[in-house]
N, C-alpha and C positions, 0 to 999 in steps of 0.2 A: 640544307640539301643542295647539292650541286645541280646545276642545270646541265642536262645531257643533250649534246648535239651530235648529229651525224654529218660527215663530210665525205664526198667522193673525191679522192685525190691522192696526193703524194704526202706522206707524213713528214718528209724532210723539208717541206715548204711551210710548215705550220709555225706561225708566230705565237708561241705559247711559252709559259714558264718552263715546262718540262715535257719532253717527248719520251714516250716509253718505247724501248727497243725490245723486240722479240729476239733476244740474244740466244746464242748457244752457250753451253756451260764454260767454254774456253775464254769467253769475253773478248776474243781476238778477231772478231769479224766473221763473216760467213756469207751466205746467200740471202735472198729475199730482203725483208725489212732491215735485217742486221747489216748486210752488205751495203745497202743504200745509205743507211745512217753513217756508217764508217767512211764511205766514199765521199759523201757530201760534207760531213762534219770535219773531215781532215785528220791529220796525224795527232792532234791533241787528244782526241778521244782514245785512240789506240794507245798512246803513251800512258794515259791514266789507267786504262784497263790493264796494261802490263804491270803497272805499279800495284794494282789490286791483286793480280795473280802472284806477284812476288811477296806480298805481305799476307793478307787475310785469306785469299782464295787460291792457294797453291794447287789444289785439286779441281779448281773451277768453281763457278757459282752453282750451288745446288738448285735443282728444279723447284720452282715455286717461290724462290727468294728474289730479292731486288736490291740493287745497289746503284748509286748515282756517280756520274762523272760530268765533266764539262760538256757542253754541246759543240765546242769547237766553232766551226763556221756555220752551223745551223742557226736559223732565226729563233732559237730557243735559248734559255739559260743553262739548262741541264738535260742530260740524257739519263733516264732511269732504265737500267738494263734488268730484264727479268727473263728467266729461263722457263719456257712453257713445257708441259709434258708432251711426249709423243702419244698419240691416241692409240688405244689398245681395245680390241674386242674382248679380250680375256680378263682385263683388270680395269676397274673403275678408277680413273685418275682425275675425276671431276674436282675433287678437293684441291689437288695440286694446281689445276687451272684457275680455280677461284682464288687460290693463294697468290698467284701472279698479280691479279688485280688488287687484292687487299694489301699485299706487301708494297706494291708500287705506289698506292695512295698513302701508305704509312711513310714511305721515303719522301714523297711529295710534301707531306705535312712537316717532316723534319727539316726540309729545305725551305719551307715557307712558300711553296708554289701554290698559286691560286688557279692556274689553268694548266690542264694536263691533256695531252693527246695520246690516245692508245691506238695501236693496230688491233686487228682481230688475232690475238695471240693463239698460236698452235694450229690455226686453220689452214695454213699453207702446207709447206713441206712436211710438217709434223702430223698431217692427216686428220686433224680433229674435224668432225662433221660441222659445217658452218652453222646450221640452225641450232645445234646444241651449244656450240661455242658462243654464239650470240646470246643465247638465253643465260648461260653462266656468267658471261661478261656483264650484261645489263643488270641481272639480279644482284651480283656481288657489288657492283658500283653503287646501286641503290641502297643496299644494306649498309655499306660503309658510310655513305654520305648522309643517310637518314638517321643514323644513330643519335642518341640523346646528346644534347649540347655538352661539349667538353669531352665526349667520347667518340664522336664521329669525325670524319675528315673535315678540314677547313678549306678544301678545294672548292672554288666557286663554279668552275666549268670543267666538265669532262667531255672531251671531244673524241669520238671514234672516227678515225680516218680510214676509210675503206677504199682499197685500191681499184676495185671494179664495180660495175653496176649490180652484179649478182649479189655480192657481199653487202652492198648498200641496201638493196631491197630486203634481204634477209634480216638485217639489223633493224630496218625501218618497221617491218612486220612485227618483230619481237618487241620493239619499243611501243608500238601501238597497242599491243596486248595488255600492257600494264595500266 
């Protein structure tokens, strides 16, 4: 089982094997976490994302899926890009949000990553309620990392990097519930 830690800070400053990017489907950068990762990581990330668009993801990365690129100038080895769902009152998209965490850990395992830093996927501009987003994130990471030997993730540490105090406190309360 991976050790889960919470950090209040900037995900682009995390010295981990893999940083997860809350990307948009274009993979070509954007606002929030996505923009920050592309700006700080430099042009190598964008170049690899363009290659992915030109090859496997011509229509963009589907929601709930994940793919890795170099981390460029970030203090990490890789960036794992995942596209979170936009929150909806009319449609339950919880499975897609859980898939972002599950797929990101699957890609981390394929890379051999032992430490992974996640943002709070979909809780910013995509409007996912923070308390529900935290519950889904922590539950999914626990399920994946607690699976039977040989079936679960080989990641040793999952770090949730939360940009502000409110997000930190919500994740902390959810972590304490378990």
